[in-house]
mmCIF file of the N, C-alpha and C atoms, coordinates in Angstrom:
data_MODEL
# 
_entry.id   MODEL 
# 
loop_
_atom_site.group_PDB 
_atom_site.id 
_atom_site.type_symbol 
_atom_site.label_atom_id 
_atom_site.label_alt_id 
_atom_site.label_comp_id 
_atom_site.label_asym_id 
_atom_site.label_entity_id 
_atom_site.label_seq_id 
_atom_site.pdbx_PDB_ins_code 
_atom_site.Cartn_x 
_atom_site.Cartn_y 
_atom_site.Cartn_z 
_atom_site.occupancy 
_atom_site.B_iso_or_equiv 
_atom_site.pdbx_formal_charge 
_atom_site.auth_seq_id 
_atom_site.auth_comp_id 
_atom_site.auth_asym_id 
_atom_site.auth_atom_id 
_atom_site.pdbx_PDB_model_num 
ATOM 1   N N  . MET A 1 1  ? 21.261 -3.185  42.808  1.00 0.00 ? 1  MET A N  1 
ATOM 2   C CA . MET A 1 1  ? 20.197 -2.344  42.300  1.00 0.00 ? 1  MET A CA 1 
ATOM 3   C C  . MET A 1 1  ? 20.721 -0.947  41.981  1.00 0.00 ? 1  MET A C  1 
ATOM 4   N N  . ASN A 1 2  ? 21.714 -0.486  42.717  1.00 0.00 ? 2  ASN A N  1 
ATOM 5   C CA . ASN A 1 2  ? 22.282 0.828   42.498  1.00 0.00 ? 2  ASN A CA 1 
ATOM 6   C C  . ASN A 1 2  ? 22.926 0.936   41.123  1.00 0.00 ? 2  ASN A C  1 
ATOM 7   N N  . ALA A 1 3  ? 23.599 -0.135  40.676  1.00 0.00 ? 3  ALA A N  1 
ATOM 8   C CA . ALA A 1 3  ? 24.255 -0.113  39.375  1.00 0.00 ? 3  ALA A CA 1 
ATOM 9   C C  . ALA A 1 3  ? 23.235 -0.039  38.246  1.00 0.00 ? 3  ALA A C  1 
ATOM 10  N N  . ILE A 1 4  ? 22.135 -0.744  38.404  1.00 0.00 ? 4  ILE A N  1 
ATOM 11  C CA . ILE A 1 4  ? 21.092 -0.717  37.373  1.00 0.00 ? 4  ILE A CA 1 
ATOM 12  C C  . ILE A 1 4  ? 20.458 0.671   37.303  1.00 0.00 ? 4  ILE A C  1 
ATOM 13  N N  . HIS A 1 5  ? 20.205 1.256   38.463  1.00 0.00 ? 5  HIS A N  1 
ATOM 14  C CA . HIS A 1 5  ? 19.609 2.599   38.512  1.00 0.00 ? 5  HIS A CA 1 
ATOM 15  C C  . HIS A 1 5  ? 20.544 3.614   37.862  1.00 0.00 ? 5  HIS A C  1 
ATOM 16  N N  . ARG A 1 6  ? 21.821 3.537   38.184  1.00 0.00 ? 6  ARG A N  1 
ATOM 17  C CA . ARG A 1 6  ? 22.805 4.455   37.599  1.00 0.00 ? 6  ARG A CA 1 
ATOM 18  C C  . ARG A 1 6  ? 22.889 4.278   36.085  1.00 0.00 ? 6  ARG A C  1 
ATOM 19  N N  . TYR A 1 7  ? 22.838 3.029   35.630  1.00 0.00 ? 7  TYR A N  1 
ATOM 20  C CA . TYR A 1 7  ? 22.895 2.747   34.202  1.00 0.00 ? 7  TYR A CA 1 
ATOM 21  C C  . TYR A 1 7  ? 21.710 3.395   33.474  1.00 0.00 ? 7  TYR A C  1 
ATOM 22  N N  . ILE A 1 8  ? 20.510 3.260   34.051  1.00 0.00 ? 8  ILE A N  1 
ATOM 23  C CA . ILE A 1 8  ? 19.315 3.838   33.427  1.00 0.00 ? 8  ILE A CA 1 
ATOM 24  C C  . ILE A 1 8  ? 19.404 5.354   33.392  1.00 0.00 ? 8  ILE A C  1 
ATOM 25  N N  . ILE A 1 9  ? 19.857 5.957   34.469  1.00 0.00 ? 9  ILE A N  1 
ATOM 26  C CA . ILE A 1 9  ? 20.000 7.426   34.521  1.00 0.00 ? 9  ILE A CA 1 
ATOM 27  C C  . ILE A 1 9  ? 20.998 7.895   33.471  1.00 0.00 ? 9  ILE A C  1 
ATOM 28  N N  . GLU A 1 10 ? 22.144 7.212   33.356  1.00 0.00 ? 10 GLU A N  1 
ATOM 29  C CA . GLU A 1 10 ? 23.158 7.596   32.375  1.00 0.00 ? 10 GLU A CA 1 
ATOM 30  C C  . GLU A 1 10 ? 22.664 7.379   30.949  1.00 0.00 ? 10 GLU A C  1 
ATOM 31  N N  . ALA A 1 11 ? 21.884 6.328   30.712  1.00 0.00 ? 11 ALA A N  1 
ATOM 32  C CA . ALA A 1 11 ? 21.333 6.092   29.378  1.00 0.00 ? 11 ALA A CA 1 
ATOM 33  C C  . ALA A 1 11 ? 20.364 7.202   28.991  1.00 0.00 ? 11 ALA A C  1 
ATOM 34  N N  . ILE A 1 12 ? 19.545 7.630   29.931  1.00 0.00 ? 12 ILE A N  1 
ATOM 35  C CA . ILE A 1 12 ? 18.613 8.726   29.659  1.00 0.00 ? 12 ILE A CA 1 
ATOM 36  C C  . ILE A 1 12 ? 19.375 10.018  29.387  1.00 0.00 ? 12 ILE A C  1 
ATOM 37  N N  . GLU A 1 13 ? 20.444 10.271  30.143  1.00 0.00 ? 13 GLU A N  1 
ATOM 38  C CA . GLU A 1 13 ? 21.258 11.471  29.910  1.00 0.00 ? 13 GLU A CA 1 
ATOM 39  C C  . GLU A 1 13 ? 21.886 11.441  28.520  1.00 0.00 ? 13 GLU A C  1 
ATOM 40  N N  . GLU A 1 14 ? 22.346 10.275  28.073  1.00 0.00 ? 14 GLU A N  1 
ATOM 41  C CA . GLU A 1 14 ? 22.935 10.155  26.736  1.00 0.00 ? 14 GLU A CA 1 
ATOM 42  C C  . GLU A 1 14 ? 21.886 10.405  25.654  1.00 0.00 ? 14 GLU A C  1 
ATOM 43  N N  . LEU A 1 15 ? 20.660 9.965   25.885  1.00 0.00 ? 15 LEU A N  1 
ATOM 44  C CA . LEU A 1 15 ? 19.602 10.200  24.901  1.00 0.00 ? 15 LEU A CA 1 
ATOM 45  C C  . LEU A 1 15 ? 19.306 11.691  24.733  1.00 0.00 ? 15 LEU A C  1 
ATOM 46  N N  . HIS A 1 16 ? 19.565 12.483  25.760  1.00 0.00 ? 16 HIS A N  1 
ATOM 47  C CA . HIS A 1 16 ? 19.384 13.930  25.641  1.00 0.00 ? 16 HIS A CA 1 
ATOM 48  C C  . HIS A 1 16 ? 20.454 14.557  24.752  1.00 0.00 ? 16 HIS A C  1 
ATOM 49  N N  . HIS A 1 17 ? 21.588 13.887  24.578  1.00 0.00 ? 17 HIS A N  1 
ATOM 50  C CA . HIS A 1 17 ? 22.659 14.401  23.738  1.00 0.00 ? 17 HIS A CA 1 
ATOM 51  C C  . HIS A 1 17 ? 22.495 14.016  22.271  1.00 0.00 ? 17 HIS A C  1 
ATOM 52  N N  . VAL A 1 18 ? 21.589 13.099  21.994  1.00 0.00 ? 18 VAL A N  1 
ATOM 53  C CA . VAL A 1 18 ? 21.390 12.626  20.625  1.00 0.00 ? 18 VAL A CA 1 
ATOM 54  C C  . VAL A 1 18 ? 20.758 13.740  19.798  1.00 0.00 ? 18 VAL A C  1 
ATOM 55  N N  . ARG A 1 19 ? 21.278 13.928  18.602  1.00 0.00 ? 19 ARG A N  1 
ATOM 56  C CA . ARG A 1 19 ? 20.703 14.908  17.674  1.00 0.00 ? 19 ARG A CA 1 
ATOM 57  C C  . ARG A 1 19 ? 19.764 14.147  16.752  1.00 0.00 ? 19 ARG A C  1 
ATOM 58  N N  . TRP A 1 20 ? 18.467 14.196  17.043  1.00 0.00 ? 20 TRP A N  1 
ATOM 59  C CA . TRP A 1 20 ? 17.480 13.453  16.288  1.00 0.00 ? 20 TRP A CA 1 
ATOM 60  C C  . TRP A 1 20 ? 17.226 14.125  14.950  1.00 0.00 ? 20 TRP A C  1 
ATOM 61  N N  . PRO A 1 21 ? 17.008 13.337  13.888  1.00 0.00 ? 21 PRO A N  1 
ATOM 62  C CA . PRO A 1 21 ? 16.737 13.951  12.580  1.00 0.00 ? 21 PRO A CA 1 
ATOM 63  C C  . PRO A 1 21 ? 15.349 14.581  12.551  1.00 0.00 ? 21 PRO A C  1 
ATOM 64  N N  . THR A 1 22 ? 15.204 15.549  11.665  1.00 0.00 ? 22 THR A N  1 
ATOM 65  C CA . THR A 1 22 ? 13.882 16.145  11.486  1.00 0.00 ? 22 THR A CA 1 
ATOM 66  C C  . THR A 1 22 ? 13.000 15.150  10.738  1.00 0.00 ? 22 THR A C  1 
ATOM 67  N N  . ARG A 1 23 ? 11.725 15.428  10.701  1.00 0.00 ? 23 ARG A N  1 
ATOM 68  C CA . ARG A 1 23 ? 10.793 14.538  9.994   1.00 0.00 ? 23 ARG A CA 1 
ATOM 69  C C  . ARG A 1 23 ? 11.160 14.445  8.515   1.00 0.00 ? 23 ARG A C  1 
ATOM 70  N N  . GLN A 1 24 ? 11.511 15.585  7.918   1.00 0.00 ? 24 GLN A N  1 
ATOM 71  C CA . GLN A 1 24 ? 11.879 15.609  6.498   1.00 0.00 ? 24 GLN A CA 1 
ATOM 72  C C  . GLN A 1 24 ? 13.130 14.764  6.248   1.00 0.00 ? 24 GLN A C  1 
ATOM 73  N N  . GLN A 1 25 ? 14.117 14.871  7.107   1.00 0.00 ? 25 GLN A N  1 
ATOM 74  C CA . GLN A 1 25 ? 15.331 14.070  6.951   1.00 0.00 ? 25 GLN A CA 1 
ATOM 75  C C  . GLN A 1 25 ? 15.037 12.583  7.109   1.00 0.00 ? 25 GLN A C  1 
ATOM 76  N N  . ALA A 1 26 ? 14.211 12.233  8.076   1.00 0.00 ? 26 ALA A N  1 
ATOM 77  C CA . ALA A 1 26 ? 13.880 10.833  8.314   1.00 0.00 ? 26 ALA A CA 1 
ATOM 78  C C  . ALA A 1 26 ? 13.135 10.238  7.118   1.00 0.00 ? 26 ALA A C  1 
ATOM 79  N N  . VAL A 1 27 ? 12.203 10.991  6.552   1.00 0.00 ? 27 VAL A N  1 
ATOM 80  C CA . VAL A 1 27 ? 11.459 10.512  5.384   1.00 0.00 ? 27 VAL A CA 1 
ATOM 81  C C  . VAL A 1 27 ? 12.400 10.354  4.190   1.00 0.00 ? 27 VAL A C  1 
ATOM 82  N N  . ARG A 1 28 ? 13.254 11.341  3.961   1.00 0.00 ? 28 ARG A N  1 
ATOM 83  C CA . ARG A 1 28 ? 14.173 11.299  2.822   1.00 0.00 ? 28 ARG A CA 1 
ATOM 84  C C  . ARG A 1 28 ? 15.125 10.111  2.941   1.00 0.00 ? 28 ARG A C  1 
ATOM 85  N N  . LEU A 1 29 ? 15.682 9.899   4.119   1.00 0.00 ? 29 LEU A N  1 
ATOM 86  C CA . LEU A 1 29 ? 16.604 8.786   4.306   1.00 0.00 ? 29 LEU A CA 1 
ATOM 87  C C  . LEU A 1 29 ? 15.887 7.442   4.206   1.00 0.00 ? 29 LEU A C  1 
ATOM 88  N N  . SER A 1 30 ? 14.645 7.383   4.662   1.00 0.00 ? 30 SER A N  1 
ATOM 89  C CA . SER A 1 30 ? 13.871 6.144   4.538   1.00 0.00 ? 30 SER A CA 1 
ATOM 90  C C  . SER A 1 30 ? 13.611 5.809   3.075   1.00 0.00 ? 30 SER A C  1 
ATOM 91  N N  . VAL A 1 31 ? 13.295 6.821   2.276   1.00 0.00 ? 31 VAL A N  1 
ATOM 92  C CA . VAL A 1 31 ? 13.069 6.601   0.842   1.00 0.00 ? 31 VAL A CA 1 
ATOM 93  C C  . VAL A 1 31 ? 14.352 6.111   0.181   1.00 0.00 ? 31 VAL A C  1 
ATOM 94  N N  . ILE A 1 32 ? 15.483 6.678   0.567   1.00 0.00 ? 32 ILE A N  1 
ATOM 95  C CA . ILE A 1 32 ? 16.762 6.247   -0.002  1.00 0.00 ? 32 ILE A CA 1 
ATOM 96  C C  . ILE A 1 32 ? 17.035 4.786   0.340   1.00 0.00 ? 32 ILE A C  1 
ATOM 97  N N  . VAL A 1 33 ? 16.800 4.406   1.585   1.00 0.00 ? 33 VAL A N  1 
ATOM 98  C CA . VAL A 1 33 ? 17.037 3.018   2.009   1.00 0.00 ? 33 VAL A CA 1 
ATOM 99  C C  . VAL A 1 33 ? 16.110 2.064   1.268   1.00 0.00 ? 33 VAL A C  1 
ATOM 100 N N  . ILE A 1 34 ? 14.836 2.418   1.131   1.00 0.00 ? 34 ILE A N  1 
ATOM 101 C CA . ILE A 1 34 ? 13.881 1.551   0.430   1.00 0.00 ? 34 ILE A CA 1 
ATOM 102 C C  . ILE A 1 34 ? 14.256 1.420   -1.039  1.00 0.00 ? 34 ILE A C  1 
ATOM 103 N N  . ALA A 1 35 ? 14.657 2.516   -1.671  1.00 0.00 ? 35 ALA A N  1 
ATOM 104 C CA . ALA A 1 35 ? 15.057 2.466   -3.084  1.00 0.00 ? 35 ALA A CA 1 
ATOM 105 C C  . ALA A 1 35 ? 16.311 1.616   -3.266  1.00 0.00 ? 35 ALA A C  1 
ATOM 106 N N  . PHE A 1 36 ? 17.281 1.782   -2.390  1.00 0.00 ? 36 PHE A N  1 
ATOM 107 C CA . PHE A 1 36 ? 18.504 0.989   -2.477  1.00 0.00 ? 36 PHE A CA 1 
ATOM 108 C C  . PHE A 1 36 ? 18.204 -0.488  -2.274  1.00 0.00 ? 36 PHE A C  1 
ATOM 109 N N  . THR A 1 37 ? 17.340 -0.807  -1.328  1.00 0.00 ? 37 THR A N  1 
ATOM 110 C CA . THR A 1 37 ? 16.977 -2.194  -1.064  1.00 0.00 ? 37 THR A CA 1 
ATOM 111 C C  . THR A 1 37 ? 16.263 -2.811  -2.264  1.00 0.00 ? 37 THR A C  1 
ATOM 112 N N  . ALA A 1 38 ? 15.333 -2.078  -2.859  1.00 0.00 ? 38 ALA A N  1 
ATOM 113 C CA . ALA A 1 38 ? 14.610 -2.581  -4.030  1.00 0.00 ? 38 ALA A CA 1 
ATOM 114 C C  . ALA A 1 38 ? 15.546 -2.781  -5.209  1.00 0.00 ? 38 ALA A C  1 
ATOM 115 N N  . THR A 1 39 ? 16.459 -1.839  -5.420  1.00 0.00 ? 39 THR A N  1 
ATOM 116 C CA . THR A 1 39 ? 17.422 -1.957  -6.518  1.00 0.00 ? 39 THR A CA 1 
ATOM 117 C C  . THR A 1 39 ? 18.343 -3.149  -6.297  1.00 0.00 ? 39 THR A C  1 
ATOM 118 N N  . SER A 1 40 ? 18.819 -3.322  -5.089  1.00 0.00 ? 40 SER A N  1 
ATOM 119 C CA . SER A 1 40 ? 19.692 -4.463  -4.784  1.00 0.00 ? 40 SER A CA 1 
ATOM 120 C C  . SER A 1 40 ? 18.952 -5.783  -4.973  1.00 0.00 ? 40 SER A C  1 
ATOM 121 N N  . ALA A 1 41 ? 17.701 -5.840  -4.522  1.00 0.00 ? 41 ALA A N  1 
ATOM 122 C CA . ALA A 1 41 ? 16.913 -7.066  -4.675  1.00 0.00 ? 41 ALA A CA 1 
ATOM 123 C C  . ALA A 1 41 ? 16.705 -7.386  -6.147  1.00 0.00 ? 41 ALA A C  1 
ATOM 124 N N  . ALA A 1 42 ? 16.427 -6.377  -6.952  1.00 0.00 ? 42 ALA A N  1 
ATOM 125 C CA . ALA A 1 42 ? 16.240 -6.602  -8.386  1.00 0.00 ? 42 ALA A CA 1 
ATOM 126 C C  . ALA A 1 42 ? 17.540 -7.080  -9.036  1.00 0.00 ? 42 ALA A C  1 
ATOM 127 N N  . ALA A 1 43 ? 18.653 -6.492  -8.650  1.00 0.00 ? 43 ALA A N  1 
ATOM 128 C CA . ALA A 1 43 ? 19.943 -6.889  -9.224  1.00 0.00 ? 43 ALA A CA 1 
ATOM 129 C C  . ALA A 1 43 ? 20.288 -8.324  -8.833  1.00 0.00 ? 43 ALA A C  1 
ATOM 130 N N  . PHE A 1 44 ? 20.118 -8.671  -7.567  1.00 0.00 ? 44 PHE A N  1 
ATOM 131 C CA . PHE A 1 44 ? 20.404 -10.044 -7.134  1.00 0.00 ? 44 PHE A CA 1 
ATOM 132 C C  . PHE A 1 44 ? 19.440 -11.029 -7.780  1.00 0.00 ? 44 PHE A C  1 
ATOM 133 N N  . GLY A 1 45 ? 18.180 -10.629 -7.954  1.00 0.00 ? 45 GLY A N  1 
ATOM 134 C CA . GLY A 1 45 ? 17.206 -11.481 -8.624  1.00 0.00 ? 45 GLY A CA 1 
ATOM 135 C C  . GLY A 1 45 ? 17.593 -11.736 -10.063 1.00 0.00 ? 45 GLY A C  1 
ATOM 136 N N  . LEU A 1 46 ? 18.067 -10.707 -10.747 1.00 0.00 ? 46 LEU A N  1 
ATOM 137 C CA . LEU A 1 46 ? 18.514 -10.852 -12.139 1.00 0.00 ? 46 LEU A CA 1 
ATOM 138 C C  . LEU A 1 46 ? 19.720 -11.778 -12.234 1.00 0.00 ? 46 LEU A C  1 
ATOM 139 N N  . VAL A 1 47 ? 20.685 -11.604 -11.353 1.00 0.00 ? 47 VAL A N  1 
ATOM 140 C CA . VAL A 1 47 ? 21.866 -12.476 -11.343 1.00 0.00 ? 47 VAL A CA 1 
ATOM 141 C C  . VAL A 1 47 ? 21.452 -13.912 -11.055 1.00 0.00 ? 47 VAL A C  1 
ATOM 142 N N  . ASP A 1 48 ? 20.552 -14.111 -10.112 1.00 0.00 ? 48 ASP A N  1 
ATOM 143 C CA . ASP A 1 48 ? 20.073 -15.452 -9.793  1.00 0.00 ? 48 ASP A CA 1 
ATOM 144 C C  . ASP A 1 48 ? 19.377 -16.079 -10.996 1.00 0.00 ? 48 ASP A C  1 
ATOM 145 N N  . PHE A 1 49 ? 18.545 -15.314 -11.683 1.00 0.00 ? 49 PHE A N  1 
ATOM 146 C CA . PHE A 1 49 ? 17.843 -15.811 -12.860 1.00 0.00 ? 49 PHE A CA 1 
ATOM 147 C C  . PHE A 1 49 ? 18.836 -16.217 -13.951 1.00 0.00 ? 49 PHE A C  1 
ATOM 148 N N  . ILE A 1 50 ? 19.824 -15.367 -14.200 1.00 0.00 ? 50 ILE A N  1 
ATOM 149 C CA . ILE A 1 50 ? 20.832 -15.664 -15.242 1.00 0.00 ? 50 ILE A CA 1 
ATOM 150 C C  . ILE A 1 50 ? 21.628 -16.907 -14.872 1.00 0.00 ? 50 ILE A C  1 
ATOM 151 N N  . LEU A 1 51 ? 22.045 -17.017 -13.622 1.00 0.00 ? 51 LEU A N  1 
ATOM 152 C CA . LEU A 1 51 ? 22.817 -18.191 -13.209 1.00 0.00 ? 51 LEU A CA 1 
ATOM 153 C C  . LEU A 1 51 ? 21.976 -19.465 -13.286 1.00 0.00 ? 51 LEU A C  1 
ATOM 154 N N  . ALA A 1 52 ? 20.707 -19.378 -12.911 1.00 0.00 ? 52 ALA A N  1 
ATOM 155 C CA . ALA A 1 52 ? 19.829 -20.552 -12.986 1.00 0.00 ? 52 ALA A CA 1 
ATOM 156 C C  . ALA A 1 52 ? 19.637 -20.992 -14.426 1.00 0.00 ? 52 ALA A C  1 
ATOM 157 N N  . LYS A 1 53 ? 19.413 -20.054 -15.332 1.00 0.00 ? 53 LYS A N  1 
ATOM 158 C CA . LYS A 1 53 ? 19.254 -20.404 -16.753 1.00 0.00 ? 53 LYS A CA 1 
ATOM 159 C C  . LYS A 1 53 ? 20.540 -20.994 -17.306 1.00 0.00 ? 53 LYS A C  1 
ATOM 160 N N  . THR A 1 54 ? 21.668 -20.410 -16.951 1.00 0.00 ? 54 THR A N  1 
ATOM 161 C CA . THR A 1 54 ? 22.960 -20.920 -17.413 1.00 0.00 ? 54 THR A CA 1 
ATOM 162 C C  . THR A 1 54 ? 23.183 -22.341 -16.923 1.00 0.00 ? 54 THR A C  1 
ATOM 163 N N  . LEU A 1 55 ? 22.868 -22.598 -15.672 1.00 0.00 ? 55 LEU A N  1 
ATOM 164 C CA . LEU A 1 55 ? 23.028 -23.938 -15.112 1.00 0.00 ? 55 LEU A CA 1 
ATOM 165 C C  . LEU A 1 55 ? 22.107 -24.934 -15.810 1.00 0.00 ? 55 LEU A C  1 
ATOM 166 N N  . ASN A 1 56 ? 20.875 -24.526 -16.069 1.00 0.00 ? 56 ASN A N  1 
ATOM 167 C CA . ASN A 1 56 ? 19.949 -25.409 -16.777 1.00 0.00 ? 56 ASN A CA 1 
ATOM 168 C C  . ASN A 1 56 ? 20.455 -25.742 -18.182 1.00 0.00 ? 56 ASN A C  1 
ATOM 169 N N  . ILE A 1 57 ? 20.994 -24.760 -18.866 1.00 0.00 ? 57 ILE A N  1 
ATOM 170 C CA . ILE A 1 57 ? 21.532 -24.994 -20.208 1.00 0.00 ? 57 ILE A CA 1 
ATOM 171 C C  . ILE A 1 57 ? 22.723 -25.942 -20.136 1.00 0.00 ? 57 ILE A C  1 
ATOM 172 N N  . MET A 1 58 ? 23.610 -25.709 -19.181 1.00 0.00 ? 58 MET A N  1 
ATOM 173 C CA . MET A 1 58 ? 24.783 -26.589 -19.050 1.00 0.00 ? 58 MET A CA 1 
ATOM 174 C C  . MET A 1 58 ? 24.385 -28.019 -18.697 1.00 0.00 ? 58 MET A C  1 
ATOM 175 N N  . LEU A 1 59 ? 23.378 -28.183 -17.842 1.00 0.00 ? 59 LEU A N  1 
ATOM 176 C CA . LEU A 1 59 ? 22.936 -29.529 -17.479 1.00 0.00 ? 59 LEU A CA 1 
ATOM 177 C C  . LEU A 1 59 ? 22.220 -30.211 -18.650 1.00 0.00 ? 59 LEU A C  1 
ATOM 178 N N  . SER A 1 60 ? 21.487 -29.449 -19.437 1.00 0.00 ? 60 SER A N  1 
ATOM 179 C CA . SER A 1 60 ? 20.799 -30.078 -20.580 1.00 0.00 ? 60 SER A CA 1 
ATOM 180 C C  . SER A 1 60 ? 21.782 -30.487 -21.661 1.00 0.00 ? 60 SER A C  1 
ATOM 181 N N  . LEU A 1 61 ? 22.915 -29.805 -21.773 1.00 0.00 ? 61 LEU A N  1 
ATOM 182 C CA . LEU A 1 61 ? 23.939 -30.170 -22.746 1.00 0.00 ? 61 LEU A CA 1 
ATOM 183 C C  . LEU A 1 61 ? 24.685 -31.415 -22.334 1.00 0.00 ? 61 LEU A C  1 
ATOM 184 N N  . SER A 1 62 ? 24.773 -31.677 -21.053 1.00 0.00 ? 62 SER A N  1 
ATOM 185 C CA . SER A 1 62 ? 25.536 -32.825 -20.569 1.00 0.00 ? 62 SER A CA 1 
ATOM 186 C C  . SER A 1 62 ? 24.763 -34.134 -20.697 1.00 0.00 ? 62 SER A C  1 
ATOM 187 N N  . LEU A 1 63 ? 23.454 -34.066 -20.924 1.00 0.00 ? 63 LEU A N  1 
ATOM 188 C CA . LEU A 1 63 ? 22.668 -35.295 -21.051 1.00 0.00 ? 63 LEU A CA 1 
ATOM 189 C C  . LEU A 1 63 ? 22.786 -35.798 -22.405 1.00 0.00 ? 63 LEU A C  1 
# 
């Protein structure tokens, strides 16, 4: 039990050393992450669409 107690105390002490972002920084970084995720999803969706159409064309030519 002593080791668990010491671990919790040390974890709390480490959290006091963390430099938390301001609200403005957190919002700005969240917007960047959401925009990057949406852009990546759109790009992967476009590549998937192109590859699917290409595969369909190649399969229709082979029949």
